[in-house]
mmCIF file of the N, C-alpha and C atoms, coordinates in Angstrom:
data_MODEL
# 
_entry.id   MODEL 
# 
loop_
_atom_site.group_PDB 
_atom_site.id 
_atom_site.type_symbol 
_atom_site.label_atom_id 
_atom_site.label_alt_id 
_atom_site.label_comp_id 
_atom_site.label_asym_id 
_atom_site.label_entity_id 
_atom_site.label_seq_id 
_atom_site.pdbx_PDB_ins_code 
_atom_site.Cartn_x 
_atom_site.Cartn_y 
_atom_site.Cartn_z 
_atom_site.occupancy 
_atom_site.B_iso_or_equiv 
_atom_site.pdbx_formal_charge 
_atom_site.auth_seq_id 
_atom_site.auth_comp_id 
_atom_site.auth_asym_id 
_atom_site.auth_atom_id 
_atom_site.pdbx_PDB_model_num 
ATOM 1   N N  . MET A 1 1  ? 0.869  -1.427  0.065  1.00 0.00 ? 1  MET A N  1 
ATOM 2   C CA . MET A 1 1  ? 0.290  0.270   0.042  1.00 0.00 ? 1  MET A CA 1 
ATOM 3   C C  . MET A 1 1  ? 0.741  1.223   -0.374 1.00 0.00 ? 1  MET A C  1 
ATOM 4   N N  . ILE A 1 2  ? 1.923  1.176   0.709  1.00 0.00 ? 2  ILE A N  1 
ATOM 5   C CA . ILE A 1 2  ? 2.803  2.391   1.237  1.00 0.00 ? 2  ILE A CA 1 
ATOM 6   C C  . ILE A 1 2  ? 3.534  2.676   -0.664 1.00 0.00 ? 2  ILE A C  1 
ATOM 7   N N  . SER A 1 3  ? 3.787  1.392   -1.060 1.00 0.00 ? 3  SER A N  1 
ATOM 8   C CA . SER A 1 3  ? 4.717  1.934   -2.038 1.00 0.00 ? 3  SER A CA 1 
ATOM 9   C C  . SER A 1 3  ? 3.865  2.108   -3.116 1.00 0.00 ? 3  SER A C  1 
ATOM 10  N N  . TYR A 1 4  ? 2.182  1.555   -3.150 1.00 0.00 ? 4  TYR A N  1 
ATOM 11  C CA . TYR A 1 4  ? 1.779  2.251   -4.297 1.00 0.00 ? 4  TYR A CA 1 
ATOM 12  C C  . TYR A 1 4  ? 1.184  4.008   -4.072 1.00 0.00 ? 4  TYR A C  1 
ATOM 13  N N  . PHE A 1 5  ? 1.032  4.528   -3.191 1.00 0.00 ? 5  PHE A N  1 
ATOM 14  C CA . PHE A 1 5  ? 0.702  5.181   -3.251 1.00 0.00 ? 5  PHE A CA 1 
ATOM 15  C C  . PHE A 1 5  ? 2.142  6.323   -3.451 1.00 0.00 ? 5  PHE A C  1 
ATOM 16  N N  . GLN A 1 6  ? 2.915  6.303   -2.592 1.00 0.00 ? 6  GLN A N  1 
ATOM 17  C CA . GLN A 1 6  ? 3.941  6.441   -3.318 1.00 0.00 ? 6  GLN A CA 1 
ATOM 18  C C  . GLN A 1 6  ? 4.526  7.066   -4.617 1.00 0.00 ? 6  GLN A C  1 
ATOM 19  N N  . PHE A 1 7  ? 4.066  5.880   -5.336 1.00 0.00 ? 7  PHE A N  1 
ATOM 20  C CA . PHE A 1 7  ? 4.377  6.150   -6.705 1.00 0.00 ? 7  PHE A CA 1 
ATOM 21  C C  . PHE A 1 7  ? 3.232  6.837   -7.356 1.00 0.00 ? 7  PHE A C  1 
ATOM 22  N N  . THR A 1 8  ? 2.104  6.490   -7.220 1.00 0.00 ? 8  THR A N  1 
ATOM 23  C CA . THR A 1 8  ? 0.827  6.899   -7.762 1.00 0.00 ? 8  THR A CA 1 
ATOM 24  C C  . THR A 1 8  ? -0.028 8.702   -7.192 1.00 0.00 ? 8  THR A C  1 
ATOM 25  N N  . GLU A 1 9  ? 0.474  8.901   -6.020 1.00 0.00 ? 9  GLU A N  1 
ATOM 26  C CA . GLU A 1 9  ? 0.054  10.362  -5.506 1.00 0.00 ? 9  GLU A CA 1 
ATOM 27  C C  . GLU A 1 9  ? 0.457  11.443  -6.082 1.00 0.00 ? 9  GLU A C  1 
ATOM 28  N N  . SER A 1 10 ? 0.349  12.782  -6.244 1.00 0.00 ? 10 SER A N  1 
ATOM 29  C CA . SER A 1 10 ? 0.701  13.666  -6.400 1.00 0.00 ? 10 SER A CA 1 
ATOM 30  C C  . SER A 1 10 ? 1.689  14.424  -5.506 1.00 0.00 ? 10 SER A C  1 
ATOM 31  N N  . THR A 1 11 ? 1.175  14.091  -4.407 1.00 0.00 ? 11 THR A N  1 
ATOM 32  C CA . THR A 1 11 ? 2.241  14.474  -3.147 1.00 0.00 ? 11 THR A CA 1 
ATOM 33  C C  . THR A 1 11 ? 2.508  13.638  -2.542 1.00 0.00 ? 11 THR A C  1 
ATOM 34  N N  . LYS A 1 12 ? 4.235  13.504  -2.614 1.00 0.00 ? 12 LYS A N  1 
ATOM 35  C CA . LYS A 1 12 ? 4.683  11.494  -1.928 1.00 0.00 ? 12 LYS A CA 1 
ATOM 36  C C  . LYS A 1 12 ? 5.100  12.296  -0.637 1.00 0.00 ? 12 LYS A C  1 
ATOM 37  N N  . ILE A 1 13 ? 6.029  11.330  -0.217 1.00 0.00 ? 13 ILE A N  1 
ATOM 38  C CA . ILE A 1 13 ? 6.264  10.830  1.116  1.00 0.00 ? 13 ILE A CA 1 
ATOM 39  C C  . ILE A 1 13 ? 8.057  11.462  1.026  1.00 0.00 ? 13 ILE A C  1 
ATOM 40  N N  . PRO A 1 14 ? 8.981  11.858  1.693  1.00 0.00 ? 14 PRO A N  1 
ATOM 41  C CA . PRO A 1 14 ? 10.189 12.076  1.162  1.00 0.00 ? 14 PRO A CA 1 
ATOM 42  C C  . PRO A 1 14 ? 10.800 10.192  1.155  1.00 0.00 ? 14 PRO A C  1 
ATOM 43  N N  . TRP A 1 15 ? 11.760 10.546  0.548  1.00 0.00 ? 15 TRP A N  1 
ATOM 44  C CA . TRP A 1 15 ? 12.387 9.596   0.323  1.00 0.00 ? 15 TRP A CA 1 
ATOM 45  C C  . TRP A 1 15 ? 12.815 8.589   1.484  1.00 0.00 ? 15 TRP A C  1 
ATOM 46  N N  . VAL A 1 16 ? 13.585 9.226   2.322  1.00 0.00 ? 16 VAL A N  1 
ATOM 47  C CA . VAL A 1 16 ? 13.852 9.099   3.210  1.00 0.00 ? 16 VAL A CA 1 
ATOM 48  C C  . VAL A 1 16 ? 13.317 7.955   4.417  1.00 0.00 ? 16 VAL A C  1 
ATOM 49  N N  . ILE A 1 17 ? 11.673 8.864   4.578  1.00 0.00 ? 17 ILE A N  1 
ATOM 50  C CA . ILE A 1 17 ? 11.057 8.535   5.221  1.00 0.00 ? 17 ILE A CA 1 
ATOM 51  C C  . ILE A 1 17 ? 10.056 6.919   4.461  1.00 0.00 ? 17 ILE A C  1 
ATOM 52  N N  . TYR A 1 18 ? 10.433 7.124   3.286  1.00 0.00 ? 18 TYR A N  1 
ATOM 53  C CA . TYR A 1 18 ? 9.618  5.510   2.686  1.00 0.00 ? 18 TYR A CA 1 
ATOM 54  C C  . TYR A 1 18 ? 10.638 4.929   3.256  1.00 0.00 ? 18 TYR A C  1 
ATOM 55  N N  . PHE A 1 19 ? 11.816 4.528   2.987  1.00 0.00 ? 19 PHE A N  1 
ATOM 56  C CA . PHE A 1 19 ? 12.876 3.552   3.254  1.00 0.00 ? 19 PHE A CA 1 
ATOM 57  C C  . PHE A 1 19 ? 12.547 3.310   4.658  1.00 0.00 ? 19 PHE A C  1 
ATOM 58  N N  . ILE A 1 20 ? 12.445 4.422   5.524  1.00 0.00 ? 20 ILE A N  1 
ATOM 59  C CA . ILE A 1 20 ? 12.553 3.576   7.073  1.00 0.00 ? 20 ILE A CA 1 
ATOM 60  C C  . ILE A 1 20 ? 11.602 2.970   7.078  1.00 0.00 ? 20 ILE A C  1 
ATOM 61  N N  . ILE A 1 21 ? 10.454 3.361   6.423  1.00 0.00 ? 21 ILE A N  1 
ATOM 62  C CA . ILE A 1 21 ? 9.170  2.662   6.575  1.00 0.00 ? 21 ILE A CA 1 
ATOM 63  C C  . ILE A 1 21 ? 9.054  1.059   6.246  1.00 0.00 ? 21 ILE A C  1 
ATOM 64  N N  . VAL A 1 22 ? 9.494  1.007   5.049  1.00 0.00 ? 22 VAL A N  1 
ATOM 65  C CA . VAL A 1 22 ? 10.111 -0.341  4.049  1.00 0.00 ? 22 VAL A CA 1 
ATOM 66  C C  . VAL A 1 22 ? 10.576 -0.907  5.226  1.00 0.00 ? 22 VAL A C  1 
ATOM 67  N N  . LEU A 1 23 ? 12.103 -0.245  5.517  1.00 0.00 ? 23 LEU A N  1 
ATOM 68  C CA . LEU A 1 23 ? 12.597 -1.483  6.418  1.00 0.00 ? 23 LEU A CA 1 
ATOM 69  C C  . LEU A 1 23 ? 11.798 -1.583  7.784  1.00 0.00 ? 23 LEU A C  1 
ATOM 70  N N  . LEU A 1 24 ? 11.022 -0.766  8.350  1.00 0.00 ? 24 LEU A N  1 
ATOM 71  C CA . LEU A 1 24 ? 10.883 -0.971  9.421  1.00 0.00 ? 24 LEU A CA 1 
ATOM 72  C C  . LEU A 1 24 ? 9.703  -2.590  9.123  1.00 0.00 ? 24 LEU A C  1 
ATOM 73  N N  . PHE A 1 25 ? 9.260  -2.453  8.143  1.00 0.00 ? 25 PHE A N  1 
ATOM 74  C CA . PHE A 1 25 ? 8.121  -3.665  7.954  1.00 0.00 ? 25 PHE A CA 1 
ATOM 75  C C  . PHE A 1 25 ? 8.934  -4.546  7.147  1.00 0.00 ? 25 PHE A C  1 
ATOM 76  N N  . GLY A 1 26 ? 10.194 -4.873  6.674  1.00 0.00 ? 26 GLY A N  1 
ATOM 77  C CA . GLY A 1 26 ? 10.790 -5.559  6.228  1.00 0.00 ? 26 GLY A CA 1 
ATOM 78  C C  . GLY A 1 26 ? 11.898 -6.408  6.805  1.00 0.00 ? 26 GLY A C  1 
ATOM 79  N N  . LEU A 1 27 ? 12.536 -5.692  7.884  1.00 0.00 ? 27 LEU A N  1 
ATOM 80  C CA . LEU A 1 27 ? 12.796 -6.347  8.404  1.00 0.00 ? 27 LEU A CA 1 
ATOM 81  C C  . LEU A 1 27 ? 12.590 -7.191  8.931  1.00 0.00 ? 27 LEU A C  1 
ATOM 82  N N  . PRO A 1 28 ? 11.260 -7.679  10.033 1.00 0.00 ? 28 PRO A N  1 
ATOM 83  C CA . PRO A 1 28 ? 10.879 -8.393  10.380 1.00 0.00 ? 28 PRO A CA 1 
ATOM 84  C C  . PRO A 1 28 ? 10.608 -9.774  9.703  1.00 0.00 ? 28 PRO A C  1 
ATOM 85  N N  . LEU A 1 29 ? 10.136 -9.265  8.740  1.00 0.00 ? 29 LEU A N  1 
ATOM 86  C CA . LEU A 1 29 ? 9.946  -10.304 7.304  1.00 0.00 ? 29 LEU A CA 1 
ATOM 87  C C  . LEU A 1 29 ? 11.298 -10.821 7.024  1.00 0.00 ? 29 LEU A C  1 
ATOM 88  N N  . PHE A 1 30 ? 12.421 -10.178 7.121  1.00 0.00 ? 30 PHE A N  1 
ATOM 89  C CA . PHE A 1 30 ? 13.527 -11.030 6.540  1.00 0.00 ? 30 PHE A CA 1 
ATOM 90  C C  . PHE A 1 30 ? 14.050 -11.785 7.916  1.00 0.00 ? 30 PHE A C  1 
ATOM 91  N N  . GLY A 1 31 ? 13.680 -11.503 9.291  1.00 0.00 ? 31 GLY A N  1 
ATOM 92  C CA . GLY A 1 31 ? 14.000 -12.537 9.999  1.00 0.00 ? 31 GLY A CA 1 
ATOM 93  C C  . GLY A 1 31 ? 13.332 -13.436 10.365 1.00 0.00 ? 31 GLY A C  1 
ATOM 94  N N  . ILE A 1 32 ? 12.203 -13.645 9.840  1.00 0.00 ? 32 ILE A N  1 
ATOM 95  C CA . ILE A 1 32 ? 11.549 -14.935 9.883  1.00 0.00 ? 32 ILE A CA 1 
ATOM 96  C C  . ILE A 1 32 ? 11.493 -15.680 8.893  1.00 0.00 ? 32 ILE A C  1 
ATOM 97  N N  . ILE A 1 33 ? 11.899 -15.296 7.675  1.00 0.00 ? 33 ILE A N  1 
ATOM 98  C CA . ILE A 1 33 ? 12.314 -16.334 7.089  1.00 0.00 ? 33 ILE A CA 1 
ATOM 99  C C  . ILE A 1 33 ? 13.698 -16.601 6.890  1.00 0.00 ? 33 ILE A C  1 
ATOM 100 N N  . TYR A 1 34 ? 14.755 -16.335 7.393  1.00 0.00 ? 34 TYR A N  1 
ATOM 101 C CA . TYR A 1 34 ? 15.971 -16.817 7.837  1.00 0.00 ? 34 TYR A CA 1 
ATOM 102 C C  . TYR A 1 34 ? 15.916 -17.640 9.023  1.00 0.00 ? 34 TYR A C  1 
ATOM 103 N N  . ASN A 1 35 ? 14.790 -16.894 10.189 1.00 0.00 ? 35 ASN A N  1 
ATOM 104 C CA . ASN A 1 35 ? 14.925 -18.405 10.834 1.00 0.00 ? 35 ASN A CA 1 
ATOM 105 C C  . ASN A 1 35 ? 13.847 -19.632 10.721 1.00 0.00 ? 35 ASN A C  1 
ATOM 106 N N  . LEU A 1 36 ? 13.475 -19.554 9.916  1.00 0.00 ? 36 LEU A N  1 
ATOM 107 C CA . LEU A 1 36 ? 12.432 -20.725 9.052  1.00 0.00 ? 36 LEU A CA 1 
ATOM 108 C C  . LEU A 1 36 ? 13.598 -21.315 8.364  1.00 0.00 ? 36 LEU A C  1 
ATOM 109 N N  . PHE A 1 37 ? 14.155 -20.883 7.409  1.00 0.00 ? 37 PHE A N  1 
ATOM 110 C CA . PHE A 1 37 ? 15.419 -21.447 6.652  1.00 0.00 ? 37 PHE A CA 1 
ATOM 111 C C  . PHE A 1 37 ? 16.398 -22.383 7.985  1.00 0.00 ? 37 PHE A C  1 
ATOM 112 N N  . LEU A 1 38 ? 17.178 -21.826 8.970  1.00 0.00 ? 38 LEU A N  1 
ATOM 113 C CA . LEU A 1 38 ? 17.648 -21.896 10.080 1.00 0.00 ? 38 LEU A CA 1 
ATOM 114 C C  . LEU A 1 38 ? 16.889 -23.381 10.588 1.00 0.00 ? 38 LEU A C  1 
ATOM 115 N N  . ARG A 1 39 ? 15.723 -23.280 10.569 1.00 0.00 ? 39 ARG A N  1 
ATOM 116 C CA . ARG A 1 39 ? 15.154 -24.222 11.507 1.00 0.00 ? 39 ARG A CA 1 
ATOM 117 C C  . ARG A 1 39 ? 14.629 -25.406 10.590 1.00 0.00 ? 39 ARG A C  1 
ATOM 118 N N  . ILE A 1 40 ? 14.251 -25.274 9.314  1.00 0.00 ? 40 ILE A N  1 
ATOM 119 C CA . ILE A 1 40 ? 14.466 -26.441 7.953  1.00 0.00 ? 40 ILE A CA 1 
ATOM 120 C C  . ILE A 1 40 ? 15.808 -26.889 8.194  1.00 0.00 ? 40 ILE A C  1 
ATOM 121 N N  . LYS A 1 41 ? 16.690 -26.600 8.051  1.00 0.00 ? 41 LYS A N  1 
ATOM 122 C CA . LYS A 1 41 ? 18.351 -26.637 7.885  1.00 0.00 ? 41 LYS A CA 1 
ATOM 123 C C  . LYS A 1 41 ? 18.602 -27.801 9.371  1.00 0.00 ? 41 LYS A C  1 
ATOM 124 N N  . GLU A 1 42 ? 17.984 -27.537 10.973 1.00 0.00 ? 42 GLU A N  1 
ATOM 125 C CA . GLU A 1 42 ? 17.921 -27.995 12.081 1.00 0.00 ? 42 GLU A CA 1 
ATOM 126 C C  . GLU A 1 42 ? 17.255 -29.354 11.607 1.00 0.00 ? 42 GLU A C  1 
ATOM 127 N N  . ILE A 1 43 ? 15.661 -29.529 10.870 1.00 0.00 ? 43 ILE A N  1 
ATOM 128 C CA . ILE A 1 43 ? 15.211 -30.372 11.165 1.00 0.00 ? 43 ILE A CA 1 
ATOM 129 C C  . ILE A 1 43 ? 15.392 -31.484 10.215 1.00 0.00 ? 43 ILE A C  1 
ATOM 130 N N  . LEU A 1 44 ? 16.201 -30.942 8.944  1.00 0.00 ? 44 LEU A N  1 
ATOM 131 C CA . LEU A 1 44 ? 16.681 -32.105 8.145  1.00 0.00 ? 44 LEU A CA 1 
ATOM 132 C C  . LEU A 1 44 ? 18.437 -32.923 8.570  1.00 0.00 ? 44 LEU A C  1 
ATOM 133 N N  . LYS A 1 45 ? 18.916 -31.854 9.207  1.00 0.00 ? 45 LYS A N  1 
ATOM 134 C CA . LYS A 1 45 ? 20.110 -32.252 9.810  1.00 0.00 ? 45 LYS A CA 1 
ATOM 135 C C  . LYS A 1 45 ? 19.614 -33.628 10.801 1.00 0.00 ? 45 LYS A C  1 
ATOM 136 N N  . GLY A 1 46 ? 18.538 -33.517 11.999 1.00 0.00 ? 46 GLY A N  1 
ATOM 137 C CA . GLY A 1 46 ? 18.695 -34.664 12.164 1.00 0.00 ? 46 GLY A CA 1 
ATOM 138 C C  . GLY A 1 46 ? 18.060 -34.340 13.771 1.00 0.00 ? 46 GLY A C  1 
ATOM 139 N N  . GLU A 1 47 ? 16.823 -34.325 14.226 1.00 0.00 ? 47 GLU A N  1 
ATOM 140 C CA . GLU A 1 47 ? 16.882 -34.144 15.806 1.00 0.00 ? 47 GLU A CA 1 
ATOM 141 C C  . GLU A 1 47 ? 17.238 -34.916 16.487 1.00 0.00 ? 47 GLU A C  1 
ATOM 142 N N  . GLU A 1 48 ? 17.085 -36.500 16.010 1.00 0.00 ? 48 GLU A N  1 
ATOM 143 C CA . GLU A 1 48 ? 16.890 -37.288 17.001 1.00 0.00 ? 48 GLU A CA 1 
ATOM 144 C C  . GLU A 1 48 ? 18.325 -37.435 17.371 1.00 0.00 ? 48 GLU A C  1 
ATOM 145 N N  . ASP A 1 49 ? 19.429 -37.068 16.424 1.00 0.00 ? 49 ASP A N  1 
ATOM 146 C CA . ASP A 1 49 ? 20.744 -37.514 16.791 1.00 0.00 ? 49 ASP A CA 1 
ATOM 147 C C  . ASP A 1 49 ? 21.318 -36.543 17.763 1.00 0.00 ? 49 ASP A C  1 
ATOM 148 N N  . GLU A 1 50 ? 20.483 -35.009 17.540 1.00 0.00 ? 50 GLU A N  1 
ATOM 149 C CA . GLU A 1 50 ? 20.738 -34.639 18.635 1.00 0.00 ? 50 GLU A CA 1 
ATOM 150 C C  . GLU A 1 50 ? 20.310 -34.631 19.927 1.00 0.00 ? 50 GLU A C  1 
ATOM 151 N N  . ALA A 1 51 ? 18.991 -35.460 20.027 1.00 0.00 ? 51 ALA A N  1 
ATOM 152 C CA . ALA A 1 51 ? 18.414 -35.485 21.270 1.00 0.00 ? 51 ALA A CA 1 
ATOM 153 C C  . ALA A 1 51 ? 19.508 -36.548 22.115 1.00 0.00 ? 51 ALA A C  1 
ATOM 154 N N  . SER A 1 52 ? 20.256 -37.391 21.584 1.00 0.00 ? 52 SER A N  1 
ATOM 155 C CA . SER A 1 52 ? 21.068 -38.200 22.408 1.00 0.00 ? 52 SER A CA 1 
ATOM 156 C C  . SER A 1 52 ? 21.786 -37.588 22.988 1.00 0.00 ? 52 SER A C  1 
ATOM 157 N N  . LYS A 1 53 ? 22.261 -36.198 22.914 1.00 0.00 ? 53 LYS A N  1 
ATOM 158 C CA . LYS A 1 53 ? 23.762 -35.765 22.994 1.00 0.00 ? 53 LYS A CA 1 
ATOM 159 C C  . LYS A 1 53 ? 23.025 -35.061 24.404 1.00 0.00 ? 53 LYS A C  1 
ATOM 160 N N  . TYR A 1 54 ? 21.437 -35.275 24.684 1.00 0.00 ? 54 TYR A N  1 
ATOM 161 C CA . TYR A 1 54 ? 21.288 -34.709 26.200 1.00 0.00 ? 54 TYR A CA 1 
ATOM 162 C C  . TYR A 1 54 ? 20.885 -36.057 26.854 1.00 0.00 ? 54 TYR A C  1 
# 
């Protein structure tokens, strides 16, 4: 929504504020995807083998 209005409205927000808003929404999304990949990698490695350590 922010990107749509940034490029279609005649009164646009400054680019610095636009990038800050995009980062605020993008960083948590990047963190979720990164942790998902780490979890899939851990599952494929074998949780049963790790349980024997404890």
